[in-house]
N, C-alpha and C positions, 0 to 999 in steps of 0.2 A: 503495501499500500502505500509505503513510503518512498518506494522506488516510480511508484507512478505518479505520485503528487510531484517530487522532486521532477522529473521529465517534465510533466505538465507546466511546470513553473519556470522551469529552463524554457521551453517553448514560446511561454509567452514573455519572459524577458527577451528572448530573439527577436519574437516579432514587435515588442516595447523600441529595442533598440532599433530595428529595421526601419520603425515611424520615423523618430529621431532624427536617423540621417537621411531622412525621403528628400529631398527637392523639394524646394518652393515653386509649385503652378505660375508662372505668367504668361497670360494672352494678350500679343499686342495687336492690334487691329491697324493698317495701314491707311494714311489717306489715300492711296491709289496704288497701281498695280505695282508688281514686281517691277524693280529698276533701281540704278545705281542713286538716286533723292534718296534712298533707306538704305545704302549699302550698308550702312555702322553696324546695323540690328544685324543683317543675312552675316557680315563679320564675326562680329560678338558670338553667332550660332557657333557657325562654321568653324574660329579659331578656339572653342571651348571658355571665352573668358564668362559665358553665363553659367557656365559648370562648377566653374572657378569659384564664381560667388553663390555655390547653392542653387540654382536656378533651373528651371526645369521650361524651356521659355516656346511658347505657339508661335509664329508670325503668322497672320493669317492678311495676306493681300485684299487690296481695296479693288476700285469701279465705279463705273460710272453710276452704279445703281447701291453706290454701297457706300452710307452716308455714318464715318464715325462715331459721332451724337446718339443716332440713334441706336447704332450695335451696343455703344456700353450702356446705355440707360436701357438695353432691353438684357442685359447681365452677357453679351456675348463677348465681351474685353475686359480685363483688368484697366489697362493701361490703351489710349489712343494717340496715333499722330493726329495733328488737326492745326489749320489755321487759325490766327488768334481771332478773327473776327467772325470766322464761323462761330468758335467756340464761344465766344463773348453771345454773340447775337443767339445761340441756343440757352444759354444760362439764362437769359432774359425771357426768353420763353420758357423757361420752366426746368432745362433738363442743368442742373447745378454741375457744372464742370469746372475743373479747379486745372491751371496748368502749375506741373512741377518740377520742370527741366524747360530749358529752351537751345536745343542741340541747334537751331540755326541762328544767327545773330542778325544776319540779314536776310532781305530781300531779293529774290531774283524774276521779282514780275517787271514786266514790260508790255509795251501795247507797241507792237511791229507796223510799219507802214510804207509801203510803195512808195519811194523817191515821186514816179509820175505823175500824182497824184495831185502834187503842187504842195501838199501837207508839208511845212518848215518849222511848227512849233504847234501847240495846245490852243493856239488862236484860230489855227485853221479848223480846228475840228468840226464848228455848228455846220450842219448842212452835209456830214457824212455820215457813213456806216462804219458802227464801230463793231467788232467782232468781242462779244465777250464771255465768258465759263458764267455760268452757273452753278447751284446746287453749291452756296456757301461761298464760291468763291467770287462773284459778283461784287461781294462789299467794298472791298479796298476801292474800284472801279467807280461807284457810284458816288462814295465818300469825294475822288479826287472829281469827276464832275461837278457836285456839288461845291466845292472848294472853288473851283471855276467858275460857278454860276451859270453853268451849261445844262438844260435842260435834260431828260433822258427818255422823251416822247416823240421825237420826231422833229420834224418843224426846221424851216430857215433857220430859228437858231437856237437849235438843240441837235440832240444826237440822236440817228434812228441807229438802238441797241441790234444788231442781230446775234439772237440767242446761237454760241460757237458749239460745235461739239470739239471732242478732244484731239484734233487733227487742226492743220492749216490749211485745207480744202478753199473755204472763204477767199483768202489772198491770193492763193496761185487762179482759180478763178474767175477771179476778182468783181464776188460777189459782197467782198468790205473793203471798206478803205484801209481800214487798219484791222488788226487782230491781235488776242491777249497771245503773248508767248512768254515762255520762265527762259533763263539766260542758259541754263542745260538742258532744256530738252527741245520746245517747237521752234526756237529760231534756228538751230541746226537743221531742223527739217525743212525748215525754207530753203536753206543753204543747201543743204542736200539735193531741196529739187530742181538749182540751177540758177537760183535767183542770187547774182554777187551781192555780197555787203553794201557796194559803192549803189546799188539800187534800194536800198533800204533807209529810212527813217525809224531810230528803235529811242522809245520815251523809255527810262528807268524810271520806274517808280519809287526808288531811294534818292535821284536825283532832281524829282518832283517835289521831292518834303511830303510823300503823302504815303509810304512805302509801312507796310504795317505786317508787323512779326507771322510770319509764316512755319515751317514746320516744328510746331514744340509737340510735348509729351503732357497729355490729360488724363485726370482720373476722377472719377467721381467723390464730391465732397465728404458726406459723410465715410467715406472707407477710412481718410484720412485720423480720422476718429481713433482707428485702432492704431497702437505701438510698432504691430509687429506686422502689419502692411505698411507702415511708412520705411521700416526698417529693409521689408521686400522691395520697395520703390527706389531706397536710397543704393542699395546690392544692383537693381538691374540698370541705373540710370548711368551710376559707374561703370558699368562694364560694359554695355552701350558706345558711353562716352570712350572711352579705350579701343574700342572696333572702328570707334570713327575716327581716333586719331591714325589709326593701322590703316585704314581704310585711302586717306587722304596721303599719307606716306609712300601706298601700295597701290595706286590707282588702276592698273592693269589688272593686279591679282584679284584686286577688290570687285571689278568690273566681273573675273570671270567668276566668282563667289557666286555672285548676283545673277547672271545665266544658270548656273546649276542648281538653283534655286527658281526659275521661271517655268514654271510650268505648262506654259502656253508654246513657250518658243518662240516669242514674235519677235524678242530682242537682238541684234546684232553687237555684237563685239566693238565695232567701232565706235557706234554710237553711245555705248554704253560708259567705254574708256571716256570719251568725251565728257559725258556729263559727269562721272565722278569726279574730273578735274576741275568740272564750273562748280558741281556741288562744295568743292573744298573751298571754295571763297568765300563762302557763305556760314560754314563753319563756326558754333563757339571754341573758344579753349574748355573750357569747362562743363557748359553746360548750364549755368546757372540764369534764368533770369535776369535781364539790364532793368533793373526800375523805373529806367530811363526811355525806354525802347517800350514799355509797356504804356508808360503815360502818353507818348508819343501817338500808339497805336489807339490809346481809349480817346485821344483828343479828336483824332483823324475820323474815326467811327464816330462821332457825337456831330460831326457839322457839317451833315447831311442835311441841313435847312429842314422844312418840312416834313421830311420823309429820312428823318436820321437812320444810320444802321442799327443802332441801341439806339435808348433815348437817354438813359441815364448812367453817372461812373456806375461800374460795377462796385461791388462789395465781397470781397473773400475770394476774387476770382483768380488768385494766384497765391503761391507759399513757395518759401525756401526752406521750409521743414522739412524735407526731403534731399534735397541738394546739402544744406549745411549738416547731413549726417554723411555726405561720401568722405 
C-alpha cells in the first residue's frame, strides 16, 4: 500500500513539475499578411528567443478581412499588432485596447502621385482623386485632409476618395491621381511595375507633420491587472525586440525566415529583402513608447474638424508597465 501511495505521489509530483516547467502560451495577431513588416516576430520564433523566454508563441497572420481589435476583443489573441489611430478609434468605440510597446518609432505611410498629374504640393489636391486604404488605415489620411481644410466628399474644393484595395492598380490604371503607399511595400510595387522614381511625387506623412504611430503592440486593459500577464508580456516584448534587432542586422536571412513562414507562397525574396531594409529604418531601439509621439498622434487624430477620428483625449490608452519590466 505504501509502495502504491509513494508511486502515486511520485507521479503527481512529476506532473506538477512538468506543469511548472510548461512555457506560457502567447497568441499574436498580426495586422496584415506574413511579410517582412513582421519579421522581428518570426525571427524571434525561429531563433528560439521566445523559447528562451519560456514562451510558446503562436503567430496568426492577418488579411483584408481580419481586424485585430475585433480578434482580441473576441478572445482570439493575447496581443495584437495595430496602428495607433485604429487602436484609439476602437478604444473610443468600446474595445479597451492599451499600447504596451511600440516597435515602430517612425511612420512609413505615404501618398504617392504620378508627376504628370501636375501635383506638386498638397495645395494641388482639391479636385483630385486620391486612393485611400480603409479598415482603420484611413484615419491618418482623414486627419491630414482636415488639417489642410480639404473636404473628402468630392467637389472642386475637395478630394474624391477612392477606396483603395491593397495594391497599386488605381495608380497604374490612372483611376486615381495619388494612392496610399508604404515606404517598405507599395511604393516599390510601383517601381517594379515600370514607373521610375523620377515620374513620381511622394508625400511622406512624417514630412507633412501628420505622421501617426503605426505597428504597436496592444492588449486588453483588464489583462494588465494580472501581474503574471504583465510579466509574460514583458518577456514577449523583450524577445520580440531581440528578434527585430537581429532582423535589422541580417535582412537577407530575416527575409528568408519570413518566406519560410508564408503559407501562401505569394511573396518574393527580392521584395522581402527590400522591405526588411526599409522597415529597419522605422524601428525603435527598445520598443518603449515615446510619450511625445503618442501625444502627436492623439493631437493629429483630434484635429478632424466636425468629424475627428477620436472626439476626446483617451485615458489609460498606453502603459510603460510592460517595458519597465524588460
